[in-house]
C-alpha positions in Angstrom: -8.3 -18.4 -47.3 -11.6 -16.8 -48.1 -11.6 -14.7 -51.2 -13.5 -11.5 -50.4 -15.2 -9.3 -52.9 -16.9 -5.7 -52.2 -19.3 -4.6 -54.8 -20.4 -0.6 -54.4 -23.5 -0.3 -56.1 -23.6 3.3 -55.4 -24.7 5.2 -58.5 -25.0 2.4 -61.0 -27.9 3.5 -63.0 -28.8 0.6 -65.2 -29.0 -3.3 -64.9 -26.6 -3.7 -67.9 -23.9 -1.8 -65.8 -24.5 -3.7 -62.8 -23.9 -6.8 -64.7 -20.9 -5.3 -66.5 -19.6 -4.3 -62.8 -20.4 -7.5 -61.4 -18.6 -9.4 -64.2 -15.3 -7.6 -64.0 -15.2 -7.3 -60.1 -16.0 -10.9 -59.6 -14.1 -12.0 -62.5 -16.4 -13.9 -63.9 -15.8 -15.7 -67.2 -15.8 -14.0 -70.6 -18.9 -16.2 -71.8 -20.9 -14.5 -68.9 -24.1 -13.5 -70.2 -25.3 -10.4 -68.0 -28.2 -11.7 -66.8 -29.9 -13.3 -63.9 -29.9 -16.8 -65.4 -26.2 -16.5 -66.2 -25.6 -15.0 -62.8 -27.1 -17.7 -60.9 -24.7 -20.3 -63.0 -21.8 -18.4 -62.6 -22.3 -18.0 -58.6 -23.4 -21.7 -58.3 -19.8 -22.6 -60.2 -17.5 -20.6 -57.6 -15.3 -23.3 -56.4 -13.5 -21.5 -53.6 -14.6 -19.9 -50.3 -16.1 -16.5 -51.2 -17.6 -13.7 -49.6 -19.1 -10.8 -51.4 -20.6 -7.7 -49.7 -22.7 -5.3 -51.8 -22.9 -2.1 -50.5 -24.6 1.3 -52.0 -27.9 -0.4 -52.8 -30.1 2.2 -51.5 -28.4 4.4 -53.8 -28.6 3.0 -57.2 -30.8 4.2 -60.2 -34.2 3.6 -60.4 -33.9 0.9 -62.9 -31.4 -1.0 -60.6 -33.9 -0.2 -57.4 -36.7 -2.6 -59.5 -34.1 -5.3 -60.3 -33.3 -5.6 -56.7 -35.6 -7.9 -55.5 -35.1 -10.5 -58.5 -31.2 -10.0 -57.9 -31.8 -10.8 -54.3 -33.8 -14.0 -54.8 -31.1 -15.2 -57.5 -28.3 -14.9 -54.9 -30.2 -16.5 -52.1 -30.8 -19.4 -54.4 -27.2 -19.6 -55.4 -26.0 -19.6 -51.7 -28.5 -22.3 -51.1 -26.8 -24.3 -53.8 -23.4 -23.4 -53.5 -21.9 -23.7 -49.7 -18.7 -21.8 -50.8 -20.7 -18.5 -51.5 -21.7 -16.1 -48.9 -23.3 -12.4 -49.6 -23.5 -9.6 -47.2 -26.2 -6.9 -48.3 -25.9 -3.9 -47.0 -28.4 -0.9 -47.9 -25.6 1.9 -47.3 
């Protein structure tokens, strides 16, 4: 059975808040470092079929908007490395 996670980024103002939100919503380990390298590492380690749908990307704060291209690169790399991981990104 596939694990399905929905991340609603609407109104998230800071990159730190986004990392904390992802840590809890995706049940990352306590040692998650709240940075893009750590995000890549935990995504690459996911061992069960997982689909993550990310919504509200167009309605985040300015800081998060600047961070989104790097976030997209990390999740694309993680999906290439981990065939059990799928991300669906939407602007609304």
